[in-house]
Structure formats: C-alpha cells, structure tokens
N, C-alpha and C positions, 0 to 999 in steps of 0.2 A: 674614600667610598662610604656612602651612608649605610649604616647597619640596618638590616631588616629586623623585624621582631623575632624572627626565627633565629637569626644570628645572635641577637642579644640574649635570648633564652639559653642558647647553647653555651654561651660564655659564662652565664651565671649558675648553671646547673652543675651538679657533681658529675664525675665521669660515669658512674653507674646510671644516673638518671638520664644523661645524654644517650648512653647506649640503649637503655630501655625505650626511650622515645624514638630513636632512630629505627629500632626494630618494629615499634608500633607503626611508624610512618611507612615502612616497607610493606607491612601487612595491609594497611589501608590502601596503599597505591596499587597493590595487586588486586584488591577487591573492587576498586573503582577505576581500574584501567580502562581508558576509552570514555570515561564519564567526566572525571575531573583531573586537572593537571596537578603536578607535584606541588606547586606553590599553593594552590587552594587547599589541598589536603594538609600540608604542613601548617598553614595558617589556622585551620580549624583545630588541628591537634594541639598546637601550642597555646592557642587562646583557650581551649578547653582545659588544658593543664592549669592555666592561670586562674580559672574559675574555682578550682579546688585548692590551690596552693596555700591560700591564706587561712583555710579553716579545717583542712583534713587533719585528723588526729594521728594517722600513721603515714608518714611521708613515703615509705616504701611502696605503698599502693597507688601513689599519685599517677605514675605513668599508665597503669592499668585503667584507673578511673578516667583519665584523659582520653585514652583510646576508645573506651566504650562510649563516652559522651560524644566524641568526635564522630564516631560511627553513626550514632543516632542523628546528629546534626547534618551529616553529609547525606544520609538517606532522606531526611526531611528536605534538604535543598534540592536533591534530585527530583523529589515529588513536586516541589514548587515549580521547578523549571521544566517539568514534563518529561524528564528522563526516566522516570519510573511511572508507569501507567497501568498498574495491575488491577485497578478498580476496587481495591480493598478499602472499606471505610476506615478512617483514621480519627482517633479520639485522643484528646489531650486532657489529663486530669491535673488541675492546679489547686494547691492550697498554700498556706503561708510558708511552712517549713519543709514541705515535701517529706514528712517523716511519719505521718499517720494516715489521715483520710485518703489522700491522693494515692498513697502506696497501697492501701487496702483495695481501693477501686481498681488500680492497675492490676493487682494480683487477681481479683475476681474476673476482670475483663479478659485478661490473657488466658486464664484457666478455662473460662466458658467459651471464648471465641476461637481459641487455638490459632491456626494459621489463616483463618477466614477474615480477620480484621487486624488492624494495627492500633496499638495503644502506647502512649507515653505519659510521663508525669513530670511535674516540676514544681518549684516553689518560688515565691517572691523574695523570701529570705531563707534560703536553704539551711537546714540544721547540719549537725555533724554526723548523725546516725539515725537510722530508722527506729521509731519508738519500739522498745522491747515488748511492751504490752500489745501493740498492734501485731508484731511478729508472732507472739504467743497465741493471740486470738485467731489469727489466720491459720496457724499450724493446727489448731483444733478442728478446722474444717478441711484439712488436707492440702492447704496451699502454702507453699514455702516462699516467703519474700525476703529471706536472709541475704540473698544475693543482690538486693536493691540498695540504693544509696541516695541520699538527698542531693538534688541537683537543681540548677536554675532553669528557667525557660529562656529561649532565644527567639529572635524574630522568625527565623526560618522554620522552627518547630511549630510555632503558633500558626504561621501562614500555611503550613502543610496539613494542619488538622481540619477535618470536616466539621467536627464538633469540639468545642472547648467547654469543659465542665469545671466550674469554679466552686471552691469550698472554703469560703471565709477569708480570701485574700483581698477582698474589697477593692478599693481604688487602685491597689498595686497590681491587680490583674491586668494583663495586656488587652487592649481593645483594638480590633481591626475591623473596619467597616465591611459589612457583608458577611461576616463570619457568624456561624450559628453558636450561640452561647446558652448554657444552662447553668443556673446557680443552685447547688444543692445545699440547703441549710442543715448542716450536721454539726453536732457537738464536737468540739476539738478534743481528741483523746490524749492530748499532752498532759502528763502528770497523773493520768487515770490508772486504775487497776485493771487487770484483765477482765474482771467481772463487769466493770463499768464500760469497757470497750466492746464487749460482746453485742449489746443492742445497737451500737453504732455500726459494727461490722455487718450485722444482719440487715440493717436499713440500707447500707451500701450495696449489699448483694441484691436486694429488691430493686434498687434503682438501676444498677448495672444491667440486670436482666431486662428491665423495661426499656432501657436504651438500646440494647441489642435487638430487642423485638422491633423497635421503631426503625432501626437501621436494616432490618431484615437479614440479620446475621444468625444463622443456625447455632443453637446452643449445644455444646457437646457434652455437658455434664450438669 
C-alpha cells in the first residue's frame, strides 16, 4: 500500500508529537464538521507542520503552531470556496520575514477593526521569531503581538484576501490576477532599536486607519 503524507509524518514523528497532532486534528475536525473532510483537514495540518519543522527554535511548540496555521488556511479555503460568506473584508499583510512590518500592521488592523474584518500576515522568507523591537514598540501603544509568529503565505490565503498589502517582499510576493494589491514603502525594522521602530509603527497605524476607512470598516479605538 502506498503511504500517504499523513502516514509518513506519523511514522517519522515522536510519540508525543503524534499525540499532539492527533489531538489537534480532532479539534479541527470538530470545528469544520460538515465543511471539510478528515483527509483535507489532516493534509492541511501536517503540511502546516512541515512549514515550521525546519526552522522552529522550540520543537515542543510545533504542533500548536501547525494547528493555528492549519486553522487559518482552512478558514481561507472555506472563504475561497464560498463556504464562509460573512461579508467581512479580508486583508493580507505580507513582508519578507513576517517578523516586523506585517506583524505590526496585523496588530493594528485587528486592534482597530475587532470582529468587523479579517486580517492575516505572512512572509516570503519567514523568520524564526517576531522582532523584539516591534513587540516592544507595539506594547507601548497597548497592542500585544507576543502571541504571533512568522509564517509563510499559501495560495488559499492569498486567494481569500480582498486586499493584499506588500511591504518589501518585491518579486517574491504572490501575484494573482484581479486581486487588489497595495505596496507600502516602509523601512524594514530588522536590527533597529525601539526608538527607530516607533516612526515605522506610527506610519503603519496611519496607513491601516486609511485602509479601514476605504473598506468602510468602523474603527473601534
């Protein structure tokens, strides 16, 4: 019998990792019951695990990261396939490492829009952690992005977005015909001090507020 990718991963992972991923798969199956089958959910979960396995600094968190990313991807796929039609504007913020600019933009968008819109972020070459200076700068304005993590973009995530905002990823950014794109020319905060990141943060806030106004999303803060 030919092994499926899921079977191959289960054989290669430790017992603890297998258990954690099986538990994650069960949770996702409960959430998407009637929307996606078990095979689709497991394929997204295990391929999401693979996205992080080669670069995550703490392997114990890999199943959790995989579950969170698979959840985002499945929601995106449901939107693309018309299985979710809540009418909420959906924005994707992209930069190179998904560690600074796109994370700050995501933080502002989520903080200001609340449940009235959907936002995701990703990178063409995801880093291993969110920039500490970006975390500190956002904390100064009362926005906590410590729970975020660098992740890639996938086709279904790009296709599900109404607006794709790019920030320095250049030719590596995904291009889909008919999709609305905006390029925000912002200084890369990588290696910068908190003092240097503050003006970048403030410019991102200005642009996010402008985008929300264009999308006619009420701002809650």
